ZARO-121191 format. One record per residue (C-alpha): x negated, z, y. Coordinates in steps of 0.02 Angstrom, whole numbers, plus 50000, padded with zeros to 5 digits. Layout:
% residues N
XZY/...
***
This chain:
% residues 848
528045206853444/528615220653326/528555209053175/526805203453224/526215221453242/526965226553075/526225211552987/524515215153062/524505233453011/525175229652838/523855216352810/522495228152867/523105241852749/523235230152602/521515223752646/520845241352628/521655242552456/520895226652389/519215228852475/518985246552412/518075250852253/519055246152097/518915264152039/520325270652150/521745282252107/523255291352171/523785304052302/522535317052355/522945330652477/523125322552646/521455328352711/521575346152648/520305355152540/520505371752453/520065382752305/518465379052208/517355369852333/518275354052377/519425354952224/521275357452253/522135368652125/523895363252077/525245368651954/525945351351918/526035354551730/526535372851748/524725378251731/523295380051855/522145364951856/521235354051980/522105339352061/520875327351978/521415333451805/523275329751826/523745313351739/525095308251861/525345303352043/525415318852152/525295322752338/524755340252386/524965349552550/523895365252549/524095380252663/522855372752787/523785356152794/525445365052816/524745374752964/523925359553046/525485348453030/526835361353068/527775356752908/529335367152881/530585356752779/530695341752663/531045330352812/529285334652874/528215332652718/529145317552647/528615307452800/526785310652753/526975305052572/526725286952519/528155278752426/529385292452475/530765291352607/532175302852656/533905301752734/534555318652789/535835326252906/536705310052955/538395315852892/538085334452868/536625346352849/536715347152659/536755328352639/534965324252589/534405308952490/532585307252440/531985290352375/530405289952269/529775272952215/531475264552216/532525278352137/533725286352260/534815301852255/536545294252282/537695303352403/539075313052310/538065312152148/536625322952088/534905322252166/533525312152081/532185324752132/531965342152059/531615356352182/530575370352105/530145385452213/528965398652143/529305392551967/531215392451981/532245376451978/533565375152115/535075364752072/536045361852233/535555346252330/536085355052490/534505365552477/533285350952474/533005351052662/533115369652695/531715381152750/531095389652590/530175404552662/528335406252705/527555390852627/525845391152545/525775374652449/526885359552415/526615347152273/527595330952262/527565323152089/528155305252066/528945297351914/530085305751785/529695324351772/531195330251673/530185334351517/529195347251618/530295352151765/532035349151701/533665343551773/533775329251899/531915325251900/532145306651863/531185301052018/530015315852033/529875334152077/529485344552231/528535360252179/528385373552314/527395389752317/527785402952446/526765417952502/526525431052368/526185448952424/524405454852410/523485471452421/523325471752611/524525471552758/524655454452840/525885444952947/526145431053073/527295425653213/527525407853276/528635402153420/528855385153501/529815377153644/530155358653667/531265346453758/533155345653733/533245364753734/532345365053568/531675382053519/530975388453355/530315405053292/529635410553124/528855426753067/528335435452908/527575451652852/526755455352685/526335473052632/525875482752476/527055496152412/526055508452312/524955502552168/525335485452096/526835481252205/527175472852369/528455463352471/528565448452588/529925447252720/530115430652812/531295424852947/531565408753043/532665402753186/532875385853269/534065378353395/534205361753485/535425352253595/534915336253505/534465319153573/536195311653602/537665315753715/539525313453688/539965302053835/541815306253831/541635325153814/540115325553928/539115336953814/537715336453687/538775338253531/538105323953424/536555331053340/536465348953405/536065362553279/535705381153263/534955388253103/534285405053050/533705411552882/532975427152802/531915427152643/531355442352546/530175443552398/529655458852297/528315457952163/527815472652053/526745475651901/527825484251770/526305487151663/524585479951631/525345463751561/527055462351645/527535456351819/529255456451902/529615444252044/531275446552137/531845435552280/533365434052393/533785423052541/535185419852663/535335405252782/536655400652912/536845383853000/538005378153138/537915360953215/538675343753231/539125330953098/539515312353069/538315305853203/538775287553171/539225272153271/540005256553195/539285238953196/540315223853141/539665208953043/540995195453067/540075179353117/541655169153149/542215181453282/540495180853365/539835191653507/539905210353475/540865207153313/539265200153238/537935213053277/536235216253199/536185234753158/534445236153236/535065229853405/536505241953425/536495252753584/537055270153531/538455278453627/539635291853566/541425293353630/542355304453507/543755315153576/543465327553435/541935338853444/541135336653272/540635352753185/539635357453031/539365374552955/538325379252804/538035396452729/536795398952588/536475414352482/535365415252330/534515428452227/533325426952081/532285437451965/530795431851861/529795441651736/528145436851655/527365445851509/525655441451438/525425443051252/523805439451162/523605420651179/525295417051260/526435421351406/528305424051406/529215418951567/531065421851597/532055419651756/533835419251819/534535412251981/536195413952070/536555402252214/538055399752328/538175386452464/539735383952568/539885368852685/541225362852803/541325348952931/542635342653052/542555326253145/543505312053226/544295299253110/543965281053071/545645272953036/546075265953209/545825247653163/547195248553034/548565255153149/549025270053040/549535280753189/550075268053319/551815262453268/553325273853286/554185276953119/555655286053047/554795302753023/554485315753157/552625315853115/552485297153138/553365297853305/552285312453363/550665303753312/551205287553394/551695296553555/550015305553560/549105289053533/550075280253671/549775294653792/547905295753757/547685276953770/548665275553932/547555288654010/546005278953958/546505260853998/544915251254033/543775265453973/542095257653922/541945261553736/540705253553616/540875234653601/541875226353530/543075240453568/544285238753714/545635250453777/547025240353855/548795243853912/549465242553736/548725255053610/549095244053460/547375239453388/547735221153354/546115211453352/546895194753404/547735201753559/546285207953666/547225205253830/548765215853797/548165226553652/546745238453615/545345236653490/544615253153429/543065256453329/542895272553230/542725289153322/543615283153480/544065294153632/545915292153590/546965301153461/547395284853373/546045286553242/546565303353171/545425317353108/544395321552956/543885337552868/542665339252725/542245354652622/540965356952484/540765374052406/539605376452258/539045391652163/537915390952012/537035402251890/535515396551793/534245404351678/532695399051582/531595406751448/529885399251415/528445403851301/526765395751344/524975396751289/523715405051403/522625389551416/521115396451323/521165384551175/521045365951141/522945364551145/524025370151290/525845371451239/527525377651297/529275378951225/530875385051303/532745384151336/533795382051493/535605385351542/536575381151700/538375383551753/539035375251912/540695377652000/540915364752138/542475362452244/542525346852354/543865341752478/544065326952596/545585327752708/546215315252838/547495320252968/548455314253119/547695318853287/549095326253392/547885332553523/547755349653442/546025348153364/545625348753178/546315361553058/545045368852936/546365369452799/546275354852678/548165352452671/549335354152819/551135349652787/552335339152892/552755346453062/551105355753082/549845353653223/548705342453117/549755335352974/548785328952826/548935310452786/547715309052641/546865322152532/545545322052396/545295339452326/544435342352160/543645356652064/542125351951959/541435362951822/539785359251735/538855367751593/537095361951553/536115366351396/534315360851368/532845363451251/531085358051298/529315358251231/527625351051274/525835350851211/524225344951293/522815341151174/520975341051220/520515327151098/518715326651156/517655332051304/518295316951399/520005312951325/521605322951347/523315318451274/524975326051327/526655325551238/528265332851307/530125331451276/531745338851338/533515336851271/534965339451391/536825341251362/537925341351518/539735346051487/540755341051641/542575344451684/543625340351838/545325346651894/546295339252040/546905352252166/547875340952284/549695346352302/551075335252235/551615329652408/552015314052508/551065306652655/552245309752803/551755292952879/551735280052739/552895288852618/551635287252475/550765301552383/549585312452485/548225308052358/548135289252322/547735293152140/549405301852113/550905292652042/552745294252083/554045295151944/555875296851987/555455300852167/554325315252115/552435315452142/551555318451976/549995329351959/548355321351908/547765325951733/546135335151702/544635325551637/543085330351538/541545321651471/539865325951393/538255317151444/536735318751331/534955312551345/533235315051266/531835314251395/530145311351313/528515309851409/526775304351354/525225305851461/523355303751441/521805306451545/520095299251509/518565304551606/517645288251643/516285297651736/515995315251798/516995311751955/518185297851901/519725299351789/520845286051717/522625291451678/524225283951612/525945290751576/527645285051517/529285294551523/531175293651520/532165299651671/533965305451664/535355309651785/537075314751721/538625304451750/540195311651829/541915308851902/542585300152055/544285304652123/545535299151992/546395283452049/544865276652140/544795261552025/546625257252055/546475259552244/544985247552256/545785234752141/547455234552232/546805235752410/545355223552395/545285213152236/547135208852237/547355208552426/545805199352488/545075191652331/543505201952304/542845206252131/542165223752161/542285235252009/542435254052032/542795266251890/543535283651895/542065289751790/540295284451835/538985282951699/537375292651673/535785285351747/534295282451633/532575275851681/531005271351587/529435272951693/527625268251660/526175272751774/524285270151764/522925274051887/521195280051933/520735295152036/519095302952084/517825306552219/516265298752293/514785304352398/514735322052330/516585324352360/516605318352539/517755304052489/519225305952370/520295291552311/521805287952206/522545271252154/524095269552046/525215255751983/526965258551912/528405249551829/530145256851807/531705250051722/533305258751776/534945257551681/536575261851770/535765266951934/536995277752030/537455271252203/538615277752340/540005266252402/541085269252556/542775260652572/543915259852724/545655252352710/547495254652738/547395269452619/546155278252735/544425282652669/543695282752494/541985289252440/541425284552264/539885283252155/539655266652066/538355260751940/537115246351959/536875240851779/535025236051782/533665237551913/531795234051894/530525242152010/528645239852016/527295243452142/525595250352187/524985265152285/523345270252366/522725286452443/521015288552527/520285304052609/518565305152690/517595319052774/516645310352914/515745326352959/516095344952937/517735348053029/518245329753045/519225320652911/520185304352906/521495299452780/522635285052739/523865279552607/524935264452569/526335260552449/527075243552411/528685243052309/529565227652239/531275229252160/532625217952091/534415220552036/534515212151866/536345215551827/537765223051928/539535222051860/540165231652011/539645217552128/538995202652026/538445192652179/537075205552215/536005200852064/534265196652129/534395208652277/533315223952305/533595241952258/534575250452399/533765263752509/532035257752455/530755253452589/529705237852553/528155247952596/527545263852678/525875266252766/525145282852822/523585284152931/522885299953009/521445310753062/521135329353079/519855338653185/519375356953167/517815359353273/517065375153351/517125377053541/516145393353534/515885407453411/517715412653412/518745397553466/519045381153373/519745364953440/521065358353321/521925341353326/522935331053204/523735313753217/524915306353087/525495288353100/526855282552980/527495264752957/529065262552855/529425244852796/531075235352801/532475243852703/534135238052633/535425251852613/536715242352510/536695230852359/537485217152469/536055210052572/535895191552617/537695189852558/539435186352624/541025195052570/542885194752611/543525208952719/545195216352768/545215204052912/545165190152782/546695197752702/547655197752867/547385178952883/547985165352899/548735169853069/548965160453233/547385161153340/548435166553492/550015175053427/550705178653601/550485162453697/550365149553557/551135156753399/551455139753320/549785131453352/548025133953281/548025144153120/546445153653070/546015152052884/545615167252779/543725164152770/543615167152958/543755185752916/542265185552795/540745196252838/538895191652832/537805206452783/536105198452813/536015208452976/536185225552895/534355227752845/533415241252941/531865234053024/530145241552995/529705255653115/528215266553154/528125284653211/526605293553282/526545312553283/525155321753375/524615340053381/523165346753489/522685364953516/521495379553512/521435393353383/520465408953339/520535420153188/522125428253254/522995417153382/523325398753418/524105387753551/524605369853511/525385355853611/526345343153507/527245326753524/528485320753393/528725301853394/527465300153536/527805281553559/529695284753570/530065272353432/531915268553414/532445266553234/533915269153116/534065284253004/535385276552891/536545261552874/538125264652771/538955247852743/540835248052715/540875230552642/542745226952643/542905234952815/541775221252884/540445232452959/539245246952942/539165264952998/537435267553073/536495283253124/535005283953244/533325292053208/532465305153315/531715300953484/530145307253572/529995325853600/528575335653682/528305354153653/527105368853642/526845381353502/526085398753503/525515408153350/524825425353308/524295432253140/523555448553078/
***
């Protein structure tokens, strides 16, 4: 029934595309209208111009749209943008990946989307999904934007404007309450301070128990969260031609982390060992309460001075984000803590495991898990033994701790024309320094919780068994320039270029110590010489790239524009934990016969993107339209891989050598009558992996994390009830097409279970009879694709010039869908995270 419904809606949307006038173009503003009549004013090319004049695909959310939709963060506005999807908060709050037209921001690598707030580029991906103050406009640009907006804009850019102080006192307060103990509050005040100066002070707070409960602990500790932030902005005229803009913000988050279940994909084992990720019933049984903290501080200053015919803009930004998470472990299936050994730590961990398992014999954990009388997780002895999935209620699976602390300083100087001539130009320079310290620590669960120290020696309450701890230092230097030529009254040509140099260094901080359980180094990348653990050498590398961009716009008629653009996108390479290549080769290629290739240094990503389209309006502006087609060739696409094995856990970034992406996009907006508008958009994306040395069998598969299509339909009402009260309603319906999250798709692959074979089918009762061949342990990943899903959000209320009351329903139809599927190929399964469920609430607002 779901497939039929999706096919029907998709066919209808595509029918609209092909039946519509051939003079269609790209993304208009989701039913919003502002500025000069119906024209929407944007800053997509760092200058004020109408949306129709911008020669690129762009979606705009004006102040009215932001108010009507309740948008606060990237997770909100991405869902309303065709061809754009997001994965956020599945592992931790700062873990946000935005996919635009087939290009994804790989976890543990740099983002592919630039975030620009009030003209300042932010560089930490942890800030992508944060509240950015009192929003006034959001612009989402698609395609490579590095030539104009700088670093990590290979897939596009998010350009945000917040409230700027004016000459009069104004302010607002908004509070809401919803199910699951979900409460939000936001307020701001803007006031002048003497002549030519003013400030804005904004604050926000939100808290929720979340949708899911920890069955073992009996509490809502799976997706609970509490966040507050304060933003300040001071703007002053230092003279008739000079403006100073100073901002500062602090944000604090506390919540849960790692809200995953596991699904296995082993067809020979059958039953719950061969589970479609979309059919998994989510239950959480961890004996460790997962935690996540994030503190953000940033401060910036920008100065603009107008000369005759040009403007000088200079800004500097300091940012510091500190993140930490603790959670249950994942290593139970490999018996790391279940066999008594010669060390005191091994005996203590084994005793704790036996005790916790004995207390839980027969406890109903997620299938195919089973807690029997014997804690040894041996998959071929289900009667006497125990089979554990990750995050079990026992101590047998250990603990994990992750830290990510990043501080950066950046600055830019830009000189630009004032837009009065036939040529608009700009030239400038950019500098960035990043210090990033990342740690991933696994430990034995002795029933004492999780230590927040990365390394805990033998004999401690939570002894460390594996540690990755690295310090990354990056210096970025860039020069950029652009010029837009008004060739004729109807033709405009734009040229832009940027040259980046990224100088990267990494130092390993893991101590030269031994794992108290296995006797090997605490960091798998370390070597042992003469019984002594050797330190890992420092590494450094420079990544360079020129990013040109060419664009043109031709006015076919007074209300219709043709545009085309081509550009190069770039994302710097970097370093995995040293020794990653050797770990994967020894543990998988040599042990189970795979041919996966992982390198200690991952390469830079480069893309070449072409786009052409038509945009315009009909019926005196009552209908706006936008149709675009695009084609992108990506070299060395960066992709996150997750490995689970006898070594513990390994997170790396690999490269997919060549990927081609092409597609089409439509946006339509219509004003049916004053106060009633309807809008719709659709994106269809096709992609193909052309070459992949990391996993050669994936050639011909689709780009990971890329939805086959997205469809947005909606309507907005703003009608008077009487002279002072308006009835306001908005409905947004989003359909997200099927999505693969890994390069392995309709493929099979050996797993660790393959490496354990051949073994007797019944080692206890018939040890000398039937022997299972190795291929019985192979996995089939055809059941790891996320199905299409649809979400309907509804808001209905009353408002006056000063107050409003709104009832809302998020995911009104209570659609059950997956947020993310992280496939651990050689583990034989996937780690899956659920999406949000239905939630009803009410919102009150007051402004003055």
